[in-house]
Every structure is written in C-alpha cells, then in structure tokens.
PLY file of the C-alpha trace (Angstrom):
ply
format ascii 1.0
element vertex 274
property float x
property float y
property float z
element edge 273
property int vertex1
property int vertex2
end_header
13.50 11.36 -78.30
15.16 9.49 -80.91
13.15 10.34 -84.82
11.62 6.95 -85.83
14.64 6.50 -88.31
16.85 6.17 -85.69
14.08 3.95 -84.02
14.52 1.71 -86.57
17.82 0.83 -86.87
19.15 -2.49 -87.22
14.81 -3.54 -88.20
14.75 -2.43 -91.45
17.21 -2.84 -94.33
18.81 -0.48 -96.63
16.44 -0.73 -99.29
13.94 -0.90 -96.72
14.92 1.77 -95.09
14.83 3.89 -98.29
11.05 3.21 -98.76
9.88 4.16 -95.48
7.65 6.90 -94.77
8.64 8.63 -91.36
6.27 11.29 -91.43
2.37 10.65 -90.39
-0.34 12.40 -89.12
-2.02 12.68 -85.74
-5.89 12.85 -85.20
-6.27 12.66 -81.62
-3.79 10.48 -80.39
-4.94 8.12 -83.61
-1.92 8.28 -85.99
-2.04 7.39 -89.69
0.74 6.28 -91.21
2.06 5.57 -94.90
3.14 1.96 -95.34
4.94 1.51 -99.19
4.33 -1.79 -100.65
7.90 -2.58 -100.01
7.08 -2.22 -96.18
4.06 -4.15 -95.69
5.97 -7.22 -93.79
7.82 -5.12 -91.42
4.61 -2.64 -90.77
3.77 -4.30 -87.68
7.51 -3.45 -86.11
6.90 0.39 -87.61
3.70 0.92 -86.09
4.68 -0.45 -82.40
8.39 1.68 -82.53
6.03 4.81 -83.29
3.47 3.93 -80.74
6.37 3.53 -78.34
8.35 6.59 -79.26
5.40 8.82 -78.47
3.01 8.38 -75.45
0.31 10.32 -77.04
-0.01 8.25 -79.54
-2.59 5.54 -78.70
-3.36 3.78 -82.29
-1.69 3.08 -84.62
-3.40 3.11 -88.93
-1.88 2.94 -91.78
-3.89 4.01 -94.52
-5.28 0.83 -97.08
-7.20 2.82 -99.25
-7.96 6.48 -100.80
-10.33 8.80 -99.95
-13.72 7.29 -101.69
-17.45 7.91 -102.82
-19.90 10.65 -102.39
-19.10 9.83 -97.92
-15.61 10.49 -99.27
-14.56 7.48 -96.63
-10.98 6.10 -96.78
-10.40 2.32 -95.21
-7.64 2.23 -92.48
-6.01 -0.89 -90.82
-5.09 -0.83 -87.09
-1.58 -2.08 -86.56
-0.52 -1.19 -82.81
-2.23 0.07 -79.90
-6.06 0.18 -79.16
-8.61 -1.28 -81.77
-10.85 1.58 -82.48
-10.67 4.21 -84.70
-12.58 6.74 -82.94
-11.06 10.07 -81.46
-10.50 13.76 -80.16
-9.37 16.49 -81.97
-8.87 19.70 -80.82
-7.95 22.38 -82.53
-8.53 26.54 -82.69
-10.40 26.22 -79.25
-12.57 23.52 -80.45
-12.79 19.80 -79.72
-13.95 17.62 -82.66
-15.22 14.01 -81.93
-14.98 11.47 -85.21
-14.41 8.09 -86.81
-10.90 8.41 -88.94
-12.32 5.98 -91.07
-15.86 6.93 -91.86
-15.85 10.50 -92.16
-13.62 12.78 -94.43
-11.04 14.60 -91.63
-7.96 16.56 -92.51
-5.89 18.04 -89.67
-3.52 19.83 -92.62
-6.34 21.80 -92.47
-6.38 23.43 -89.30
-4.50 26.30 -90.50
-6.72 27.33 -93.05
-9.35 26.64 -91.08
-8.11 29.22 -88.68
-7.28 31.69 -91.77
-11.19 31.55 -92.61
-12.30 32.59 -89.18
-10.08 35.73 -89.06
-11.76 36.89 -92.02
-15.01 36.56 -90.78
-16.91 40.35 -90.06
-19.27 40.15 -86.83
-22.61 39.26 -87.28
-22.64 37.62 -91.09
-24.44 34.79 -92.13
-22.07 31.96 -93.95
-22.89 28.84 -95.02
-20.56 25.57 -95.32
-21.11 22.77 -97.82
-20.23 19.69 -97.98
-19.56 20.05 -93.76
-18.21 16.75 -92.66
-17.75 16.91 -89.06
-18.59 20.59 -88.89
-14.74 21.54 -88.16
-15.41 24.57 -90.31
-18.39 25.70 -88.63
-17.06 24.53 -85.35
-14.03 27.24 -85.72
-15.93 29.72 -86.92
-18.78 29.63 -84.47
-16.03 29.90 -81.48
-14.07 32.26 -82.76
-15.65 34.82 -84.23
-19.07 36.92 -83.81
-20.80 35.05 -87.21
-24.47 34.90 -86.75
-25.60 32.40 -87.42
-23.53 29.18 -89.62
-25.74 26.86 -92.02
-23.68 23.35 -92.74
-24.64 20.90 -95.02
-23.53 16.98 -95.30
-24.73 14.12 -97.05
-22.20 11.41 -95.33
-24.65 10.35 -92.22
-21.98 9.20 -89.65
-20.21 12.47 -90.53
-23.31 14.43 -89.52
-24.70 12.53 -87.01
-20.60 13.77 -85.31
-21.04 17.22 -85.89
-24.22 16.43 -83.91
-22.25 15.65 -81.21
-19.18 18.38 -81.84
-22.03 21.14 -81.58
-23.04 20.16 -77.92
-19.55 18.74 -77.16
-18.80 23.05 -77.71
-21.65 24.71 -76.81
-22.53 26.34 -79.47
-26.37 27.65 -80.03
-25.56 29.78 -84.00
-24.75 26.81 -85.90
-28.00 24.08 -88.25
-27.14 21.38 -89.69
-28.59 19.98 -92.15
-28.06 16.54 -93.23
-28.43 15.86 -97.14
-26.82 16.78 -100.84
-26.32 20.52 -100.95
-27.91 20.50 -104.14
-31.44 19.06 -102.67
-30.88 20.95 -99.19
-30.09 24.81 -100.52
-33.53 25.40 -102.21
-34.78 24.63 -99.21
-33.14 27.04 -96.73
-34.65 30.03 -99.02
-31.81 32.28 -97.87
-28.77 34.40 -99.13
-25.35 34.24 -97.45
-22.69 36.54 -97.10
-19.70 33.65 -96.93
-19.47 30.37 -98.68
-17.40 27.85 -97.61
-16.95 24.67 -100.52
-14.12 22.66 -99.22
-14.59 19.97 -101.01
-10.90 19.99 -103.53
-12.96 17.26 -106.39
-15.59 17.83 -108.05
-16.36 20.90 -106.16
-16.74 23.39 -109.41
-20.04 20.98 -110.29
-21.72 23.10 -106.78
-20.40 26.69 -108.17
-24.14 27.32 -109.50
-25.79 26.28 -106.82
-23.05 28.39 -104.52
-23.86 31.57 -106.57
-27.36 31.20 -106.14
-26.79 31.17 -102.73
-25.09 33.99 -102.32
-25.51 37.68 -101.50
-24.82 40.90 -103.61
-20.89 41.69 -102.26
-20.79 37.88 -100.81
-17.67 36.10 -100.91
-16.76 33.06 -101.93
-13.47 30.25 -100.46
-13.76 27.48 -103.89
-11.45 24.75 -103.03
-9.67 22.93 -105.97
-6.84 20.50 -106.69
-4.13 22.13 -108.58
-0.89 21.65 -109.99
1.73 24.71 -109.86
1.36 26.14 -113.47
-2.28 25.21 -113.26
-3.88 28.16 -110.65
-5.37 30.05 -113.89
-7.68 26.98 -114.50
-9.22 27.25 -110.90
-10.12 30.48 -112.03
-11.59 29.92 -114.99
-14.10 27.60 -113.52
-14.65 30.70 -111.75
-15.08 32.69 -114.10
-16.70 30.48 -116.78
-19.97 29.48 -113.89
-20.52 33.66 -113.05
-20.87 33.84 -116.53
-23.19 31.38 -117.02
-25.28 32.48 -113.77
-25.26 35.64 -115.39
-23.17 37.05 -111.97
-19.80 39.68 -112.14
-16.60 38.85 -109.50
-13.81 39.33 -108.84
-11.07 36.51 -107.14
-8.99 38.32 -104.12
-6.52 35.78 -104.01
-5.25 32.39 -104.27
-4.18 30.46 -101.12
-1.72 27.12 -101.09
-3.86 25.27 -98.68
-1.51 22.35 -98.42
0.39 19.78 -100.47
-1.23 17.15 -101.98
1.99 15.37 -104.49
5.34 16.75 -105.77
3.86 20.50 -107.50
0.80 19.55 -106.99
-1.87 21.56 -104.01
-4.91 22.05 -102.29
-5.81 25.62 -103.00
-8.30 28.14 -101.84
-9.26 30.31 -104.54
-10.67 33.33 -102.71
-13.52 36.01 -105.02
-16.20 38.29 -104.19
-19.64 38.27 -105.82
-21.64 41.05 -107.42
0 1
1 2
2 3
3 4
4 5
5 6
6 7
7 8
8 9
9 10
10 11
11 12
12 13
13 14
14 15
15 16
16 17
17 18
18 19
19 20
20 21
21 22
22 23
23 24
24 25
25 26
26 27
27 28
28 29
29 30
30 31
31 32
32 33
33 34
34 35
35 36
36 37
37 38
38 39
39 40
40 41
41 42
42 43
43 44
44 45
45 46
46 47
47 48
48 49
49 50
50 51
51 52
52 53
53 54
54 55
55 56
56 57
57 58
58 59
59 60
60 61
61 62
62 63
63 64
64 65
65 66
66 67
67 68
68 69
69 70
70 71
71 72
72 73
73 74
74 75
75 76
76 77
77 78
78 79
79 80
80 81
81 82
82 83
83 84
84 85
85 86
86 87
87 88
88 89
89 90
90 91
91 92
92 93
93 94
94 95
95 96
96 97
97 98
98 99
99 100
100 101
101 102
102 103
103 104
104 105
105 106
106 107
107 108
108 109
109 110
110 111
111 112
112 113
113 114
114 115
115 116
116 117
117 118
118 119
119 120
120 121
121 122
122 123
123 124
124 125
125 126
126 127
127 128
128 129
129 130
130 131
131 132
132 133
133 134
134 135
135 136
136 137
137 138
138 139
139 140
140 141
141 142
142 143
143 144
144 145
145 146
146 147
147 148
148 149
149 150
150 151
151 152
152 153
153 154
154 155
155 156
156 157
157 158
158 159
159 160
160 161
161 162
162 163
163 164
164 165
165 166
166 167
167 168
168 169
169 170
170 171
171 172
172 173
173 174
174 175
175 176
176 177
177 178
178 179
179 180
180 181
181 182
182 183
183 184
184 185
185 186
186 187
187 188
188 189
189 190
190 191
191 192
192 193
193 194
194 195
195 196
196 197
197 198
198 199
199 200
200 201
201 202
202 203
203 204
204 205
205 206
206 207
207 208
208 209
209 210
210 211
211 212
212 213
213 214
214 215
215 216
216 217
217 218
218 219
219 220
220 221
221 222
222 223
223 224
224 225
225 226
226 227
227 228
228 229
229 230
230 231
231 232
232 233
233 234
234 235
235 236
236 237
237 238
238 239
239 240
240 241
241 242
242 243
243 244
244 245
245 246
246 247
247 248
248 249
249 250
250 251
251 252
252 253
253 254
254 255
255 256
256 257
257 258
258 259
259 260
260 261
261 262
262 263
263 264
264 265
265 266
266 267
267 268
268 269
269 270
270 271
271 272
272 273
C-alpha cells in the first residue's frame, strides 16, 4: 500500500511536503491528524487522500485546538468522511465507545493500561481518579481478578460513556462516580490497594487526596509531563507530598508512557506507601 506522502505526490509543493505531518492517531474508525498552518489550504486534499488509503477509516478530523479546561475537551474539525465524532475503539479485550471531541482519550496509552493491569493482584480494591470513559477500569476489570474498581470522573459526558462502556463489556465490579475527586473520595469512606492518577497536568495537586485514600503498602501510579532531565522533579513532588501527609513511601519505577514533544514525555512514577 502506498504511504500518505507517496499518494500526495503532485498535489503538494516541495515546501508543503516539508511541513506535512504524515502520522495520525486512530481511535476506532476516526483518524485524527495535525495540519500545520502552512498546509491549511490543502487540508481537504490531505484528508481525502488519507480516507481513500485506508478502508478502516470512515472519518478524518484535524486538531483545531489543545485539550482545555477541567473536562479536557479538544476542538476537532471534520475534514472528510462521515459527519460524526462518536466511535467505538477496541483494545486489551475491551470495547470503548466515546466522542473524540467531548472527552479525553488517548489510544497511545493502550500499552500503559496493559502494563498496569498486569501488575494487579487478585482481590485488589482499586481507585481510578480522573477516569474518563473508563479505559483503565475496563481493562483492569476484564483482564484481572481485582475485587472492585472505583472510578471517578468530573466530565458528565465522559461519565455517561463510562456507564455505557461498563454495560457494553458486561462488567460487574466497576463502581462509577460523577464529580470532583476531591469531593467524591471522602464520601466513599474506603481505603485502596492501588490508586491510578492518569492526569499528567496538575496531577500533583491531588496527591494529598490520593495519599489519604491509600492503604498501607498501597501502590500509586502517578502521571506527569516531564522533560528527559526532569524526572527527579517528578520524584520530588511525590516525596514532598508524602512528607506533608506524614506517610513514608518508596519509588518503585519510572516508566515512559509516550513522547509528547522532543525530549519530553508522559511519565508514570510507580510508588508504594507505608
């Protein structure tokens, strides 16, 4: 099969080729592409070419903004194919329905979700903060013998999709909560064996609430955006939070869970609480 660049020969100038971003994210049957300012006049041609190249793609959208606000929404513009932004995505033995604009979801975290699931032991009680459409709870529930998974999401649209996804996958050990984690967690009145914090930006602001909900010997998966030479900064955020909460902790490992920019990564720091 021809590549996108090969298929665009004769349709773009040499200068336009230099600015072309050939990679794209695929969520279900929706391709999400980036169009640099220099190529905006050719966005339809690029999108139609990509659509014709891949039979599994039914919609092509372009990023029209960054993820914003507490709901982490990202403006997307439909360029080619069907006029919809809802799709069904499959990974790690689960089906996930979502609206690509109204909720935050990253297919690039599929391997990371599998890694977390593989570390779960039978009988664990797990808390997933900022759970979105519930990809972490779904993957853990489907692939492990966890006892219960509590998932909290503030975006009402993401919460509704999470409810649908739990039913779609016929899972019974996931409990969903809609609201701010800082308000919801104290009402649960429960301690957890494992806590997942998939909010890389500002996640450190919620370490205190996670620590308050952690059992002794609980494992916390803390996510952050860090440059190659800043991993010690991520560790410091955890150590300072634990000190303030009067909890002892030990860093277990630091995992690169995707590159954001050159030399900048989404990082997961796994640590244990004593």
